[in-house]
Wavefront OBJ file of the C-alpha trace (Angstrom):
o trace
v 44.204 56.352 4.269
v 44.209 56.731 0.449
v 41.378 58.284 -1.537
v 41.554 58.565 -5.326
v 38.601 60.575 -6.620
v 37.452 60.743 -10.262
v 40.879 61.116 -11.872
v 41.634 61.425 -15.579
v 45.179 60.713 -16.774
v 46.585 61.253 -20.269
v 49.767 60.079 -21.980
v 50.082 62.821 -24.570
v 46.778 62.807 -26.445
v 45.859 59.290 -25.307
v 43.615 58.956 -22.277
v 44.906 56.187 -19.982
v 42.476 56.585 -17.053
v 38.952 58.010 -17.138
v 37.003 59.094 -14.043
v 38.706 56.485 -11.845
v 38.150 56.294 -8.076
v 39.623 54.009 -5.412
v 39.835 53.963 -1.600
v 42.182 52.132 0.764
v 41.474 52.106 4.513
v 44.161 51.766 7.164
v 45.142 48.123 7.726
v 43.464 46.815 4.571
v 44.916 44.730 1.781
v 43.231 46.016 -1.380
v 43.807 44.506 -4.820
v 43.613 46.279 -8.174
v 43.352 43.721 -10.968
v 43.065 43.820 -14.726
v 44.705 42.562 -17.896
v 47.644 43.981 -19.837
v 46.995 47.566 -20.919
v 44.134 48.062 -18.456
v 45.854 51.076 -16.893
v 47.052 49.488 -13.639
v 50.640 50.750 -13.784
v 49.452 54.204 -14.852
v 47.216 54.184 -11.781
v 50.132 53.260 -9.512
v 52.473 55.816 -11.037
v 49.832 58.535 -10.715
v 49.274 57.757 -7.034
v 53.052 57.845 -6.515
v 53.539 61.189 -8.296
v 55.194 60.000 -11.515
v 52.130 61.157 -13.486
v 49.704 63.918 -12.559
v 45.966 63.709 -13.268
v 44.309 66.336 -15.439
v 41.132 66.004 -13.381
v 40.213 64.731 -9.921
v 42.270 64.477 -6.758
v 44.331 62.054 -4.692
v 44.449 62.370 -0.897
v 46.800 60.401 1.370
v 46.325 60.668 5.133
v 44.361 63.898 4.680
v 47.067 65.481 2.491
v 46.317 66.165 -1.160
v 49.152 64.680 -3.242
v 48.024 64.621 -6.891
v 50.426 67.442 -7.835
v 53.144 66.484 -5.314
v 56.608 65.303 -6.532
v 57.237 61.583 -6.053
v 60.169 61.969 -3.628
v 57.985 63.994 -1.267
v 55.238 61.352 -1.477
v 57.729 58.695 -0.339
v 58.539 60.933 2.616
v 54.854 60.870 3.605
v 55.012 57.068 3.892
v 53.537 55.973 0.557
v 56.070 53.583 -1.007
v 55.983 51.580 -4.249
v 57.622 48.279 -5.171
v 57.868 48.846 -8.905
v 57.074 46.288 -11.584
v 60.272 44.516 -12.609
v 61.897 45.052 -9.177
v 64.487 47.634 -10.402
v 67.241 46.616 -8.012
v 70.963 47.380 -8.112
v 72.338 44.011 -9.331
v 76.028 44.777 -8.672
v 75.322 45.698 -5.055
v 74.807 43.270 -2.180
v 71.423 42.449 -0.706
v 72.301 44.513 2.373
v 73.348 47.516 0.269
v 70.087 47.338 -1.700
v 68.105 47.245 1.538
v 69.969 50.212 2.970
v 69.192 52.230 -0.172
v 65.548 52.007 0.884
v 66.315 53.770 4.167
v 67.825 56.931 2.699
v 65.048 59.108 4.171
v 65.198 57.439 7.575
v 67.193 58.767 10.566
v 70.441 56.796 10.908
v 69.374 55.566 14.309
v 66.401 53.707 12.798
v 68.234 51.838 10.020
v 69.281 48.911 12.211
v 65.782 48.572 13.657
v 64.209 48.586 10.194
v 66.772 46.095 8.876
v 65.993 43.702 11.736
v 62.281 44.074 11.012
v 62.865 43.205 7.338
v 64.923 40.151 8.313
v 62.047 39.014 10.535
v 59.560 39.247 7.646
v 62.005 37.940 5.020
v 64.580 35.723 6.782
v 66.186 34.550 3.517
v 67.540 38.062 3.041
v 69.607 37.773 6.201
v 71.174 34.584 4.865
v 71.922 36.303 1.543
v 72.872 39.754 2.875
v 76.427 39.743 1.457
v 75.465 38.136 -1.864
v 75.272 40.207 -5.045
v 71.611 40.868 -5.757
v 72.014 40.080 -9.463
v 73.007 36.496 -8.600
v 69.747 35.754 -6.772
v 66.746 33.900 -8.177
v 63.766 35.905 -9.414
v 61.790 35.134 -6.277
v 64.648 36.162 -4.006
v 65.093 39.398 -5.956
v 61.406 40.157 -5.463
v 61.886 39.686 -1.733
v 64.794 42.166 -1.839
v 62.567 44.682 -3.642
v 59.863 44.278 -0.989
v 62.458 44.472 1.783
v 63.960 47.649 0.337
v 60.508 49.260 0.339
v 59.928 48.196 3.961
v 63.174 49.950 4.907
v 61.293 53.207 4.197
v 58.855 52.322 7.005
v 55.800 52.683 4.741
v 52.356 53.523 6.000
v 50.997 52.259 2.664
v 52.939 49.751 0.548
v 52.030 49.548 -3.148
v 53.139 46.370 -4.929
v 53.059 46.510 -8.740
v 52.908 43.007 -10.286
v 55.036 41.262 -7.617
v 54.418 37.792 -9.105
v 55.366 38.751 -12.673
v 57.732 36.229 -14.275
v 57.970 33.963 -11.237
v 57.500 30.187 -11.142
v 54.225 29.054 -9.490
v 55.892 27.912 -6.259
v 57.710 31.236 -5.920
v 54.458 33.093 -6.596
v 52.912 31.263 -3.649
v 55.834 32.264 -1.415
v 55.616 35.936 -2.445
v 51.882 36.062 -1.702
v 52.438 34.419 1.686
v 54.973 37.100 2.578
v 52.632 39.885 1.451
v 49.878 38.429 3.644
v 52.240 38.323 6.642
v 53.396 41.920 6.093
v 49.782 43.073 6.026
v 48.963 41.075 9.175
v 51.763 42.924 10.949
v 50.003 46.227 10.317
v 51.281 47.476 6.944
v 48.449 48.658 4.684
v 48.853 47.174 1.187
v 47.605 48.073 -2.293
v 48.348 45.095 -4.541
v 48.380 45.541 -8.330
v 48.203 42.175 -10.083
v 47.242 40.107 -13.110
v 47.147 36.981 -10.918
v 43.447 37.244 -10.219
v 42.826 34.135 -8.110
v 45.682 34.734 -5.665
v 44.920 38.445 -5.431
v 41.219 38.042 -4.730
v 41.910 35.247 -2.237
v 44.278 37.527 -0.343
v 42.436 40.847 -0.577
v 39.893 42.325 1.796
v 38.472 44.292 -1.131
v 39.304 44.574 -4.814
v 38.808 46.814 -7.838
v 38.768 45.701 -11.473
v 40.189 48.052 -14.096
v 39.489 47.619 -17.820
v 40.672 49.951 -20.582
v 41.251 52.787 -18.132
v 37.842 52.466 -16.466
v 36.934 50.994 -13.085
v 34.284 48.411 -13.950
v 33.694 46.517 -10.710
v 34.511 46.578 -7.002
v 33.686 44.378 -4.040
v 34.987 42.030 -1.394
v 37.703 39.732 -2.712
v 35.841 36.557 -1.733
v 32.677 37.778 -3.497
v 34.469 38.697 -6.724
v 36.023 35.215 -6.793
v 32.507 33.838 -7.164
v 31.303 36.485 -9.633
v 30.365 34.833 -12.979
v 31.639 37.789 -15.031
v 34.987 37.779 -13.230
v 35.295 34.016 -13.648
v 34.579 34.242 -17.369
v 36.826 37.243 -18.058
v 39.832 36.473 -15.848
v 39.796 32.806 -14.872
v 38.691 31.156 -18.116
v 35.617 29.693 -16.422
v 32.013 29.762 -17.631
l 1 2 3 4 5 6 7 8 9 10 11 12 13 14 15 16 17 18 19 20 21 22 23 24 25 26 27 28 29 30 31 32 33 34 35 36 37 38 39 40 41 42 43 44 45 46 47 48 49 50 51 52 53 54 55 56 57 58 59 60 61 62 63 64 65 66 67 68 69 70 71 72 73 74 75 76 77 78 79 80 81 82 83 84 85 86 87 88 89 90 91 92 93 94 95 96 97 98 99 100 101 102 103 104 105 106 107 108 109 110 111 112 113 114 115 116 117 118 119 120 121 122 123 124 125 126 127 128 129 130 131 132 133 134 135 136 137 138 139 140 141 142 143 144 145 146 147 148 149 150 151 152 153 154 155 156 157 158 159 160 161 162 163 164 165 166 167 168 169 170 171 172 173 174 175 176 177 178 179 180 181 182 183 184 185 186 187 188 189 190 191 192 193 194 195 196 197 198 199 200 201 202 203 204 205 206 207 208 209 210 211 212 213 214 215 216 217 218 219 220 221 222 223 224 225 226 227 228 229 230 231 232 233 234
């Protein structure tokens, strides 16, 4: 479904990604992990058209998109839940959700809203509440729900557990797992290594703009180098 091939990305004169490749197959949940400054968000923003690589190519469902504007990429069904959620705090939960459906035919909005409420039932309870008054975990659910209102073929989640209490992190990961089980392909960008590798079919590890390791999530959990570098275990 998504094929990133040997891309280089620069911020001015500084190289952020070097010869990076990544594949996501239909129906998979793939994790991209790495520490702060590894280049994860640059990778996401390049896939989504906010940056353009100076070398290499990105193909989504057989369409080359590495020089395509971001709004057209959303229209192809590749949708990002950005780091930090970026909601409209003075709007209700329902209004935030409906903002995600702006490319959808009007006749589908109700169907998509009902689907989101099935995945994330708390949002139905909170639909008339101002989004800015919600807890961090509930706001993350709104951000995920808004993205689902675009009926994504591939959902990219950038640091969905960032800043959340441990119990809320567990809830967010459970919801991501359920969304994937229902047929939505997911690319998960995370610093939470244990939860990500537990959840993922496959995973990639990015360090200093370079892809240093890839494999099945369950295998990387047992990898001594991964344990030492990301889990504080010898």
